C-alpha positions in Angstrom: 98.0 39.4 -233.9 101.4 37.9 -232.2 103.7 40.2 -230.7 107.4 40.0 -230.1 109.1 41.7 -227.2 111.4 43.3 -230.1 108.0 44.9 -231.1 107.9 46.8 -228.0 111.6 47.9 -227.8 112.8 49.4 -231.0 115.7 51.8 -231.8 114.5 54.8 -233.5 114.6 58.5 -233.3 112.4 61.1 -231.5 110.4 62.9 -230.6 107.2 60.6 -231.2 107.0 56.9 -232.0 103.5 57.3 -233.6 104.2 60.6 -235.0 107.4 60.4 -236.3 108.9 56.8 -236.0 105.6 55.2 -237.7 105.3 57.9 -240.6 109.1 57.4 -241.5 108.6 53.6 -241.6 105.4 54.3 -243.5 107.0 56.3 -246.1 110.0 54.3 -246.4 107.7 51.4 -247.1 105.8 53.1 -249.8 109.1 54.2 -251.8 110.0 50.5 -251.5 106.9 49.3 -253.0 107.4 51.7 -255.8 110.8 50.2 -256.6 109.6 46.6 -256.0 106.5 47.5 -258.4 109.2 49.2 -261.2 107.4 52.1 -260.7 109.9 54.5 -259.2 111.5 56.1 -262.1 108.5 57.1 -263.7 107.4 59.2 -260.6 107.3 63.0 -261.3 105.4 64.2 -258.1 104.5 62.8 -254.4 102.0 64.0 -252.4 101.3 63.3 -248.8 98.1 63.9 -246.8 98.4 63.7 -242.9 95.0 63.1 -241.1 93.9 63.2 -237.6 96.0 63.4 -234.7 99.1 63.5 -237.2 97.6 66.7 -238.7 96.9 68.0 -235.4 100.1 67.9 -233.5 102.3 66.6 -236.4 104.3 69.9 -237.0 105.3 69.8 -233.1 106.2 65.9 -233.6 108.1 66.7 -236.9 105.9 64.3 -238.5 106.4 66.0 -242.2 110.1 65.9 -241.6 110.0 62.0 -240.6 107.7 61.4 -243.8 110.1 63.1 -245.9 113.0 61.1 -244.7 111.2 58.0 -245.1 110.7 58.9 -248.8 114.4 59.7 -249.1 114.8 55.9 -248.2 115.7 56.2 -244.4 114.4 54.1 -241.8 114.1 54.9 -237.9 116.5 52.2 -237.0 119.4 53.3 -239.0 118.8 56.9 -239.7 121.5 59.4 -238.8 119.4 62.4 -237.2 122.0 64.9 -237.9 122.5 63.9 -241.6 118.7 64.1 -242.1 118.8 67.6 -240.7 121.1 68.5 -243.5 119.4 66.7 -246.2 115.8 68.3 -245.4 117.8 71.8 -245.2 118.9 70.9 -249.0 115.3 70.1 -250.0 113.8 73.1 -248.7 116.6 75.2 -250.3 116.4 73.4 -253.7 112.9 72.0 -254.1 114.3 68.6 -254.9 113.3 65.2 -253.3 115.6 62.5 -254.0 113.1 59.3 -253.5 115.0 56.1 -252.0 118.2 58.1 -252.3 118.0 57.6 -256.4 115.6 59.3 -257.9 114.8 63.1 -257.9 111.3 64.8 -258.2 110.1 68.2 -257.6 108.8 69.1 -254.2 107.2 72.0 -252.3 106.0 71.4 -249.0 103.2 73.9 -249.3 101.9 72.2 -252.2 102.8 68.6 -251.7 101.9 68.1 -247.9 98.2 68.6 -246.8 97.2 68.6 -243.1 93.5 67.3 -242.7 91.5 67.1 -239.6 89.6 64.3 -240.9 89.8 61.2 -238.8 89.9 57.9 -240.9 88.0 54.7 -239.8 90.7 52.6 -238.5 92.9 54.8 -236.5 93.2 58.6 -235.8 96.9 58.3 -236.9 96.8 58.0 -240.4 98.5 59.3 -243.9 98.0 58.7 -247.4 100.9 59.1 -250.1 100.3 59.3 -253.7 102.9 58.9 -256.4 102.1 60.9 -259.7 103.6 60.5 -263.5 102.2 63.8 -264.5 98.7 64.0 -263.6 98.3 60.3 -263.5 98.3 58.4 -260.2 100.9 55.7 -260.5 100.6 54.1 -257.0 98.8 55.4 -253.7 98.6 53.9 -250.1 97.2 54.8 -246.8 99.0 54.1 -243.6 98.0 53.8 -239.9 100.3 54.6 -237.3 98.8 52.9 -234.3 101.3 53.4 -231.7 104.8 52.6 -230.4 106.2 52.7 -233.8 103.7 50.1 -235.2 102.6 50.6 -239.1 100.0 48.9 -240.9 98.7 49.9 -244.5 95.0 49.6 -245.7 95.1 46.3 -246.8 96.9 44.9 -243.5 94.2 46.8 -241.5 91.5 45.3 -243.1 93.1 41.8 -242.4 93.9 42.7 -238.8 90.3 43.2 -238.1 89.9 39.3 -238.6 93.4 38.3 -238.2 94.6 35.0 -236.1 97.8 34.7 -234.9 100.5 34.0 -237.6 103.1 32.7 -235.4 102.5 29.5 -233.1 104.1 30.0 -229.4 104.8 27.5 -227.1 103.1 29.3 -224.4 100.6 31.7 -226.3 98.6 33.7 -223.7 95.7 36.4 -224.5 95.9 37.9 -220.9 97.3 38.1 -217.5 95.1 35.3 -216.0 96.3 32.9 -218.8 99.9 34.0 -218.5 99.8 33.3 -214.7 98.1 30.0 -215.2 101.0 28.8 -217.5 103.6 30.1 -214.9 101.7 28.1 -212.2 101.5 24.9 -214.4 104.8 25.1 -216.0 106.7 26.3 -212.8 108.0 29.2 -214.9 108.8 32.8 -214.3 107.2 35.4 -216.6 110.3 36.0 -218.2 111.2 32.5 -218.8 107.7 32.3 -220.7 108.7 35.2 -222.7 112.3 33.8 -223.5 110.3 30.5 -224.7 108.0 32.2 -226.7 110.5 34.5 -228.5 112.1 31.0 -229.7 109.2 31.1 -232.2 111.1 33.9 -234.2 114.8 33.4 -233.4 117.4 31.1 -230.8 117.8 32.0 -227.5 121.2 33.5 -227.8 120.0 35.6 -230.7 117.1 36.9 -228.3 119.7 37.7 -225.6 122.0 39.4 -227.9 119.1 41.5 -229.2 118.1 42.7 -225.9 121.4 43.5 -224.8 121.7 45.8 -227.8 118.4 47.5 -226.8 120.0 47.7 -223.6 123.2 49.3 -225.0 121.1 51.6 -227.0 119.2 52.8 -223.8 122.6 53.5 -222.2 123.8 55.5 -225.0 120.6 57.6 -225.2 121.1 58.5 -221.5 124.8 59.2 -221.8 124.2 61.6 -224.7 121.5 63.3 -222.8 123.8 63.8 -219.8 126.1 65.5 -222.3 123.8 67.8 -224.3 123.4 71.3 -223.0 120.9 74.1 -224.2 117.4 74.4 -225.1 115.2 72.2 -226.9 113.8 72.7 -230.1 110.1 73.8 -230.9 110.0 77.3 -229.6 109.0 76.7 -226.1 112.6 77.5 -224.9 112.5 74.4 -222.5 116.2 74.2 -221.2 117.8 70.8 -220.5 118.0 70.0 -216.9 119.6 66.5 -217.0 123.3 67.7 -217.6 122.9 70.2 -214.7 121.4 67.6 -212.4 124.1 65.2 -213.2 126.8 67.7 -212.3 124.8 68.2 -208.7 124.9 64.5 -208.2 128.3 63.9 -209.1 129.6 66.9 -206.8 127.6 66.0 -203.6 129.7 64.8 -200.7 128.5 61.0 -199.8 126.0 61.1 -197.0 125.8 57.9 -194.9 122.1 58.5 -193.5 119.2 56.3 -194.9 117.4 59.6 -195.6 120.0 61.0 -197.9 120.5 57.9 -199.8 116.9 57.5 -200.4 116.6 61.0 -201.9 119.8 60.4 -203.9 118.4 57.3 -205.4 115.3 59.1 -206.6 117.4 61.9 -208.0 119.3 59.2 -210.0 116.0 57.8 -211.2 114.8 61.2 -212.1 117.9 62.0 -213.9 118.0 58.8 -215.9 114.4 59.7 -217.3 114.9 63.2 -217.9 118.0 62.5 -220.0 116.1 60.1 -222.1 113.1 62.2 -222.8 115.3 65.3 -223.5 117.3 63.5 -226.1 113.6 62.1 -227.5 112.3 65.9 -227.5 115.4 66.7 -229.5 114.7 64.3 -232.2 117.8 62.0 -231.1 118.5 58.4 -231.1 116.4 56.5 -228.4 114.5 53.2 -227.7 110.8 52.9 -227.9 109.6 51.6 -224.5 106.9 50.8 -225.5 106.5 54.4 -227.3 108.7 57.7 -227.7 106.5 59.8 -225.2 107.1 57.4 -222.3 110.4 56.2 -223.4 112.2 57.1 -220.2 110.4 55.2 -217.7 111.7 51.5 -218.5 115.5 52.5 -219.2 115.3 54.6 -216.0 114.2 51.9 -213.6 116.5 49.5 -215.4 119.3 51.8 -214.9 118.2 52.4 -211.2 118.6 48.6 -210.7 121.8 48.3 -212.4 123.8 51.4 -210.6 122.1 50.4 -207.0 122.5 46.5 -207.2 126.0 45.2 -206.4 125.7 42.1 -208.6 123.5 43.2 -211.4 124.6 41.6 -214.7 123.6 40.9 -218.2 121.1 38.2 -217.3 119.3 40.5 -215.1 118.7 43.1 -218.2 117.4 40.4 -220.3 115.0 39.0 -217.5 114.0 42.7 -217.2 113.1 43.2 -220.7 111.2 40.1 -221.0 109.0 40.6 -218.1 108.4 44.0 -219.2 107.5 43.5 -222.6 104.9 40.9 -221.4 103.1 43.4 -219.9 103.7 45.8 -222.7 102.1 42.9 -225.1 99.0 42.6 -222.9 98.4 46.6 -222.9 98.7 46.6 -226.5 96.8 43.5 -227.3 93.9 44.1 -225.1 93.8 48.1 -225.1 96.3 50.6 -226.7 99.7 52.0 -226.1 98.8 54.9 -228.5 97.9 58.3 -226.8 96.2 59.5 -229.8 93.9 56.5 -229.1 93.3 56.3 -225.3 95.4 59.3 -224.2 98.7 59.2 -222.2 97.2 56.5 -219.6 98.1 54.0 -222.8 101.7 55.5 -222.9 103.3 56.5 -219.7 100.5 54.0 -217.9 101.8 51.2 -219.9 105.4 51.9 -219.3 105.2 52.3 -215.7 103.2 49.0 -215.3 106.2 47.5 -217.6 108.9 48.9 -215.5 107.3 47.8 -212.3 107.1 44.3 -213.5 110.5 44.2 -214.9 111.9 45.4 -211.6 109.7 42.9 -209.4 111.0 40.1 -211.6 114.7 41.1 -210.8 113.9 41.3 -207.0 112.7 37.7 -206.8 108.9 38.5 -207.1 106.6 35.5 -208.0 104.7 35.8 -211.0 101.6 37.1 -209.0 103.7 39.5 -207.6 105.1 40.6 -210.8 101.4 41.1 -212.0 100.4 42.9 -209.1 103.4 45.3 -209.5 102.0 46.0 -213.1 98.5 46.5 -212.1 99.4 48.9 -209.3 101.7 51.1 -212.1 99.0 51.0 -214.3 95.8 51.5 -212.2 97.3 54.8 -210.7 97.8 56.2 -214.2 94.4 55.6 -215.3 92.7 58.7 -216.9 96.0 60.2 -217.7 95.2 62.6 -220.6 97.6 63.3 -223.4 97.7 67.3 -223.6 101.2 68.1 -225.1 101.7 71.9 -225.2 102.3 73.4 -228.6 102.1 69.6 -229.8 105.8 69.1 -228.8 106.9 66.2 -226.5 108.2 68.3 -223.8 105.6 69.6 -221.4 104.2 67.6 -219.5 106.0 64.7 -221.1 109.4 65.0 -219.9 108.9 65.3 -216.0 105.8 62.9 -216.5 108.5 60.2 -217.3 110.4 60.9 -214.2 107.3 60.8 -212.2 106.2 57.7 -213.4 109.6 56.0 -213.3 109.6 56.6 -209.2 106.0 55.4 -209.3 107.0 52.2 -210.9 109.7 51.4 -208.5 107.0 52.1 -205.6 104.7 50.0 -207.4 107.1 47.1 -207.2 108.2 47.8 -203.8 104.3 47.5 -202.5 103.8 44.3 -204.7 106.8 42.8 -203.2 105.6 43.5 -199.7 102.3 41.3 -200.3 101.7 38.0 -201.5 100.5 38.7 -204.9 96.7 38.3 -204.0 95.0 41.8 -204.7 91.5 43.3 -204.9 91.9 44.4 -208.9 93.4 42.3 -211.5 95.8 43.6 -214.0 93.3 42.3 -217.1 90.6 44.4 -215.3 92.6 47.4 -215.1 93.9 47.2 -218.8 90.0 47.0 -219.9 89.4 49.7 -217.6 92.0 51.8 -219.7 90.3 50.5 -222.8 87.1 51.9 -221.8 88.4 55.2 -220.3 90.2 55.8 -223.6 86.9 55.2 -225.7 85.2 57.6 -223.1 87.7 60.4 -223.1 87.1 63.4 -225.3 89.2 63.6 -228.5 90.8 66.8 -227.3 92.6 65.2 -224.6 94.1 62.3 -227.0 97.3 64.0 -228.8 95.5 66.8 -230.4 96.9 69.7 -228.1 92.9 71.0 -228.2 92.7 70.6 -224.6 94.1 70.4 -220.9 97.4 72.0 -220.5 97.8 72.8 -223.9 95.2 75.2 -223.9 95.1 76.4 -220.4 98.9 77.1 -220.1 100.1 80.9 -221.3 103.3 80.3 -223.7 106.3 82.8 -223.3 
């Protein structure tokens, strides 16, 4: 399977790429298939079964609401969260689901959505949707939300097990060793290699414009997070902290000492990450990077650079996201970015490595130093469990993004102080993440049945 940088960075809604964005896209694809087959107007009822991790933590991740939104014809990229909330309230009140926005059927959540602990063969995040005409099955399909908003159906899952790259890239690489060899041979940076590869899908101008739109969406998410007040939904009564921290930072007198400026910079990094992940937890618009649960890290580090580097410009945004994307592709290809598959090391760990690589690239790092930065960022998130309290992407997820953002900056600094030579390669760390995820008990992989999720008293 060949991935683009835009597979890693996708505009969507919170609170989860695998449990919200993916299921919404799957449901949208289902009704699109119904229309294409000429079956939509014959449907009298739909039934949804959520399996595995989607069942275990789907209520806290709004998975059922996301599926209903997709069945209404909404897509994560374009859905208006506020409008969707109104339509879901009308559905609950009237018991009428308008498929693809044009064909109404009766719907009762208690009857038509089944939460099932069974884990299907391909991935723990699975859902099956069935359309009926009376008692007869018109059409059904099974979908797997494999992390980062990626969705494959049953047929695609079968094909992927023996898939070959569908797109021929000028500088194809399967691992970091091959990527570094290309950089040495061609005298190219990692972002140069990525930009050339993106040309297999679109022009360079389109790639640059698309990445700038991703950055604009990231900035809009931060700005919204700085304005929103109050308590996050879900019942934990977690209060938004970003607005208050923003006000305090603005009110601080300018300090001239090195210590004061260092702490101030760290506060700003924390602020950016908190703002994004509080927006995500509220189910609002944000960018997967590479997932929703870890969405604050890449934008926080990029915001840090853009704020504190006087000559920062659009070109830097593109280089940062391309280099970060290269690392995300390596993590996804050779391990996983799904918390339900390998724990939070796959989400926050991958995002930390991506952000560290992006920053090292902008700070003039060689390809070997950029790879080293990513390796440090990922290595020191190995074994990180995914154990959200009450199945909500709030505790420990929001703070975890802030901590990993600072860690990414430190990883880049450490790598830039060296010459690129280091004891453990990024490939070995990614392989270790994969193996650790396989060994990790399922209760620590986005099921809310272990760790903090069961050892914290809810007030």
